[in-house]
Each structure stands twice: as C-alpha cells, then as structure tokens.
C-alpha positions as CSV (number, residue, x, y, z in Angstrom):
1,M,0.1,0.0,0.0
2,G,1.5,3.3,-1.1
3,M,2.0,6.3,1.1
4,L,-0.6,8.3,-0.7
5,S,-3.3,5.8,-0.3
6,E,-2.5,5.4,3.4
7,F,-2.8,9.1,3.8
8,R,-6.0,9.1,1.9
9,Q,-7.4,6.6,4.3
10,F,-6.2,8.6,7.3
11,A,-7.6,11.9,6.0
12,I,-11.0,10.4,5.3
13,K,-11.6,8.9,8.7
14,G,-14.4,10.6,10.6
15,N,-12.0,11.4,13.6
16,M,-9.8,13.5,11.3
17,I,-12.7,15.4,10.1
18,D,-14.0,16.0,13.6
19,M,-10.5,17.1,14.7
20,A,-10.3,19.7,11.8
21,V,-13.8,21.0,12.5
22,G,-12.8,21.5,16.2
23,I,-9.7,23.3,15.3
24,V,-11.4,25.7,13.2
25,I,-14.1,26.3,15.9
26,G,-11.4,26.6,18.5
27,A,-9.6,29.2,16.6
28,A,-12.8,31.2,16.0
29,F,-13.7,31.0,19.7
30,G,-10.1,32.2,20.5
31,R,-10.6,35.2,18.4
32,I,-14.1,35.9,20.1
33,V,-12.4,35.6,23.5
34,S,-9.6,37.8,22.5
35,S,-12.1,40.5,21.4
36,L,-14.1,40.0,24.6
37,V,-10.9,40.5,26.8
38,N,-9.4,43.4,24.6
39,D,-12.6,45.3,23.8
40,I,-15.0,44.6,26.7
41,I,-13.3,43.5,29.8
42,M,-9.9,45.2,29.9
43,P,-11.1,48.9,29.2
44,P,-13.2,49.0,32.3
45,L,-10.7,47.2,34.2
46,G,-8.1,49.8,33.1
47,L,-10.4,52.6,34.0
48,A,-11.0,51.2,37.5
49,I,-7.4,51.0,38.0
50,G,-6.9,54.5,37.0
51,G,-7.1,54.7,33.3
52,V,-4.5,52.2,32.5
53,D,-4.4,50.7,29.0
54,F,-3.0,47.4,29.6
55,S,-1.8,46.9,25.9
56,E,0.4,50.0,26.5
57,L,2.0,48.7,29.7
58,A,5.8,48.0,29.0
59,V,9.1,48.3,30.5
60,V,11.6,50.2,28.3
61,L,15.1,48.4,28.3
62,K,16.6,50.5,25.6
63,K,15.1,53.7,24.0
64,A,14.5,54.1,20.5
65,T,17.1,55.6,18.2
66,D,17.1,56.7,14.6
67,E,18.6,53.4,13.6
68,A,16.8,50.9,16.0
69,A,13.5,50.4,17.6
70,A,13.0,50.5,21.4
71,V,13.6,47.4,23.2
72,T,10.7,46.8,25.6
73,I,9.1,44.1,27.8
74,N,5.4,44.3,26.9
75,Y,3.9,42.8,30.3
76,G,0.5,44.5,29.5
77,A,0.1,42.2,26.5
78,F,1.1,39.4,28.6
79,I,-1.5,40.3,31.2
80,Q,-4.2,40.3,28.4
81,T,-3.0,36.9,27.2
82,I,-3.4,35.5,30.8
83,V,-6.9,36.9,31.0
84,D,-7.6,35.3,27.5
85,F,-6.3,32.0,28.8
86,L,-8.4,32.2,32.0
87,I,-11.7,32.9,30.1
88,V,-11.1,30.1,27.7
89,A,-10.3,27.7,30.5
90,L,-13.4,28.7,32.3
91,A,-15.5,28.3,29.2
92,I,-14.1,24.9,28.6
93,F,-14.4,23.9,32.2
94,V,-18.1,24.9,32.1
95,A,-18.7,23.0,28.9
96,I,-17.2,19.8,30.1
97,K,-19.1,20.2,33.4
98,V,-22.5,20.4,31.5
99,I,-21.6,17.6,29.1
100,T,-20.6,15.4,32.1
101,A,-23.8,16.2,33.9
102,M,-25.8,15.3,30.8
103,K,-24.1,12.2,30.4
104,R,-24.8,11.4,34.1
105,K,-28.5,12.1,33.6
106,E,-28.4,9.6,30.7
107,E,-26.7,7.0,32.6
108,E,-29.3,7.5,35.6
109,K,-32.2,6.7,33.5
110,P,-33.3,3.1,34.0
111,A,-32.9,1.1,30.9
112,Q,-36.0,-0.5,29.4
113,P,-35.9,-4.3,30.0
114,P,-35.6,-6.2,26.7
115,K,-38.8,-7.2,25.1
116,P,-39.4,-11.1,25.6
117,S,-38.8,-13.2,22.5
118,E,-41.7,-14.8,20.8
119,E,-40.8,-18.3,22.4
120,V,-41.0,-16.7,25.9
121,L,-44.5,-15.2,25.0
122,L,-45.7,-18.4,23.8
123,L,-44.5,-20.3,26.7
124,R,-46.2,-17.7,28.9
125,E,-49.3,-18.2,27.1
126,I,-49.1,-22.0,27.4
127,R,-48.5,-21.6,31.4
128,D,-51.5,-19.1,31.7
129,S,-53.7,-21.5,29.8
130,L,-52.7,-24.6,31.8
131,D,-53.4,-22.6,35.0
132,K,-57.0,-21.9,34.1
133,P,-59.4,-24.5,35.5
C-alpha cells in the first residue's frame, strides 16, 4: 500500500474531520475571547485601576534611536493573554461540566428491559392456559 493511499485513508476517517472542525471552531472561539478581553473586559478594568491601557504597559530596556526601535518588555500584552487564557479555561471547564452532567443523567435513566422473545411469550401463554381451570 503506497504512502498516498495510506494518507487518503487517514484523512477520510471521521475522527480526522471532527478534529479539523474542532480546530477551526477553536480558533474562531479564541478570536471571540480575545475580542471580549481586549474590547469589553480590559477597558473598564483599566479605567477602574486609573485609566491604564494594559496593551500599552511595558518596561523600556533601551530607548528607540534613529537606527533601531525601542527594546521593551510588553507585560501589558502578557496580562491580556493571561486573562484570555483564564476565560477560555473557564469556558471549557463549564462546557465539560455541562456535558458530564448530561451524560450522568443519561446513565441514571433506568434502561428499558428487553422485550421477551416470541418463544417466551408463547411459553407464557401456554403456562397461563394450563393454570386456568
């Protein structure tokens, strides 16, 4: 079996497609969370702290010159990334919690007993008819 046909079988499997869809949705969710943090959460938080824009927070190690840009440690961007991560982690935690609760409810439902076979039904009829006087 050639490498191309093996790759085709691998790529066509349902798990591969599910994973690709999950990655695309995850990337879109990441952009939504970044927008939520940058545009909704951080501005009021910065205002509450005294008008600080977190994306501008940095430590200048070397000032800019005509020939080179400034060398900075952008810890404000790092703080925003941490908030992004915490929101994504919280969302995943809640989603897993909901899915687990739903699975538990499914497992708790009593399973319907299997329907008796035709032979068992026939034997019951015979038994019931013999019990009648």
